[in-house]
N, C-alpha and C positions, 0 to 999 in steps of 0.2 A: 493498462497496468494496476495490478489488485492494491489499492490503500488501508488506508488506519480503517475504513467504518466498517469494507470488506472483509478485510482484515479477521477484524472485531463480529464479524457475523457469523468466519468459518469455528471460529473459536466457540462460538457459545454454542456451536452445532456437535462441533467433534465432545464438547462437553457434556452436551446431552446424548452423544450415542456410541461413544468409546468407552465412557470414563468405567471402569472395572474391567471387562474386557482384557482377554491375555493375547498378545502377539501371536502370531504360527507359524508367520514365514511373510519375509521381510522381500523380495526381488528389487534388483537392479537392474535396467533396461539400458540407461544410460551413466554409463560409467563417470564421465567429467561432468556429471549433476552433483555425483558424492565427494563433498570439497574433507573430506577425513578420513580415516583410516585405527584408530584409536580411539576408543574403543572401536573397536569388528562392525560392521553393519548386524550382522551376525548374535549381540548382546543382546540383541532386543526382540528374538525370540524366545518366549516364555513370558518376558515380563510383565508385569500387567499394568494396566494403563491409569494414571491416580490421578491427572490435569492438565489442563489446556490454558496458555496465555500467551498473553502476545506481549509484544517486545518490540516497538517502531512496527513494520514492516513485517514481523517475523514472528512464527510459530513454530509454536513449543507444547511439544508434546511429552507431560512427565511419565516414566513409570519406575516398576519397580528398576527397575536398570538404570542405562542411561537416558538424556532425551534427545528426544528426533526432533532437531530445528529445523525450520525447512522454509525461505523466501523464493514464494513465487516468480518475483522477479516481472520485466514488463508483458511475455504472452505466459506462462503459467498460472496452470489451475487445481483447485480438489475436486475428483469425481469420485462420490459415494457413491456403493451400490449393497441392500441388503444383501443381495445374494449377487457374491463373488466370483465371477468366472471361471470355471475351473483349465484354461487354456492358456498353457502356457506365453508367454510373451516373448517375442524375439525382438532382442538388442537391433537398433539398427529401422526396423521396420516396425515400428511404431512410436503417435507422440510419447507415451507414456514416459516417464524417465523412475516414478519406484513404483511398487505398491506392495500395500502393506494388509496382511490377513491379517482376519482375529477370528478366535476362538468360536463367535458365532454363525459363521459362515458371512461374515459380513468385510466389507474393505476397502480402502480406497486408493484409486491411484493419480500421484500427480503426473499433470501432464503439461506441456509445452507444445504451443503450436509455430509453425514458424519455422526457417533455418540460423537463426540469428538464438546461440541455446544459452542461458544464463539463471533458470533456473538453479536452486544451491541446497545441497541438504546437508547434515550434518551431524552424525553422534558422537554425541557430548558429553560427559560428566555433569560438566555446568551451563547455563547461557550463556554467561560471561567467558565461556570457553570459544564463542563462536567469535570473531575479531569485529563483524559489525554491530553485532548489539553490541558489545562491550566501547565502541564509541558513540554509542544511540549518546545522542541529546534528550531534553526530559522529555517527555507523554506533553503534546497540547491543550489532554484533558485531565490529568494528574490534578488534586482537589489542592497536589502544594503549586501550583503553575501558577501563579498572580498574575496582572495586567503590572508591577513592576520585577515581577523575575521576566518576565518578559521584557517591557524595557529596559535589562540591564543585558538581555541577550543583543538587541539592535542598536547599543550605545557604540561609536565611533568604527562600525561596518561598514564602509566606502562601499558597500557591496548590493546590487538592487534586490527590492525586495521579493521579487520574483526566485530569485535563488535563494534567498534567508530561509523563504517558508518552505521551498524542498533540499533544503542542505541536510539531510537526517539527523548530520554531528552536534544542530544546533537545537534543531526539533527536529522529535521522532516521528513517523511516522503519514505526514504532508507529501502528495507526488504531484506531479503537475497537472490532475484534472483539477483535487481541491485545491489547490493554492490560486487556479485560474475562479473558482468558485469564492473565495474566499474576499483575491482584491475585488471581484464584482462587487460581492454583498458590500464593502469596507466604501466603494466607489476609488478607489485606489489604479493608479498607474502600476504595471508589471513594473518598472526601471526607476520609479520612486530609489532615492534609495534610502536606507534604511538606519544610517545617522544622520541624516536631515528628519525627519520626520517628527515634528510636532508632539505634544503632549497630549491633543486633542486626534491627532490622528494615533496617533500611539494605541489609543482610549477606540477608534472608529475600528481600529484593527485586531486590537483581542478582543475587542464583542466578536466580530463578524468569525474571526476564526473559531471562535469558543459558540458560536452560536450554530454555526456551520457544519463543522464537526457532527458539534451534541447531535442535532438532527441527524446527520447523516447514519449518523449507530442505532440510530432507534429506528429508522427507516429498514437498516441491515437484520436488526435483532428479531430471531424467530423465523427467518425465512432459510432453504433449504438450499445447498449450495451452486444448486442452478438456478434461480431466482435473481442471485443478487447479484448481475452482471447486468440485465435487462432496471431492476430494483437504484441503481447504482448511474444509469444511462436519461431515467424520465426523472430520476430529481438535478441533474444538471439545468441549471440556468443559462450557463455561456459556451463551456467546455465543449466541447464536439458540436457548437450549433454553429459553426460556423456560417453564413449566409442564412438565418434563421432571425427574427424579431427578436431583441435582447425585451424579455418583461417586462422590465420594469418602467425604461422609458418610450419604446415603441423603434429605434434607430437601429439596423441593422449589424449584428454578429461579426467580429470580422476577424482576421487570424494571419499571426507571424509566425514566418516555419522558420525552421532552423536545420539543420547537417538529419539526424532522427528522430523530432518531433514538432510539434507546433505548442503555442497559446493562442488563447482565443479571449476575447476582450471586446467592450463597448465602446468606442471614441464618447460618446455622450455622457454615460455617469462617468469616465475612471480617465482618459484625460485633456476634460475640456474641450470634446470634438478633433483632436486630432489626430490624424490615421497615423499609425507607424507603419513607416515602412517594411516591405516586407527582408526580411535578414538576408533573403538568399539574392535579390536584385540592387540593394544599396546598402547605405549606414541608415541604421536608426533615428530614427527620427525626437530625440530628445523631448 
């Protein structure tokens, strides 16, 4: 799933390639992906793109008309081409959910792999009209998001810290992959309770979150969409590296599996050597 750093990379790419261009055509291939009807999607045609922004994991293309907002979900991506194919896209016969054509012949497709479709597209007057944006918590890289603001969000939450980091209504932009990376950098168990963290642990976690995301955003910056996924994978220390060696201590990276995803961690670095039980087979070891 694209998270804050990759989404920021896509936003920067779109700023450089689409601002000043006029939308000439919008084709919807997966009607289920379009979550709004007022304004209609055709209201984008003839509008000039004036900016691109990120809200959590949402991408917001500003135009002289409405905003085009989209969330790539778990398996979505943006594919940009300098010369857009004239071939009509056939609903149900392609991974393309939406195609946007621009006045210089270029354009982009929003695509989604797999059978479980959750990519979402919104045509709105204001970004806050998108329910997911309206519910977002603070951006962890915002200059006003301080260590004390972070501590205030954690206070009283009897929730595992892994879940807190992934909850978009608490902190915007972090998902499964970067929460694994942040917790590994902080040397913290994914099952530590947010309310139980002491001042030193909060300091360590806040620094790990800030440093991990800042470095990942810097890595994504300037890369075209086609290169962002590989850059993300190369930067991972534990996420997606089950069975490999932890680069910090040399222990084996382990996984805990859930119904539709997994987490990765290092027992030596994060849990005092305790191996967390596979959720599919038994109760978690605390």
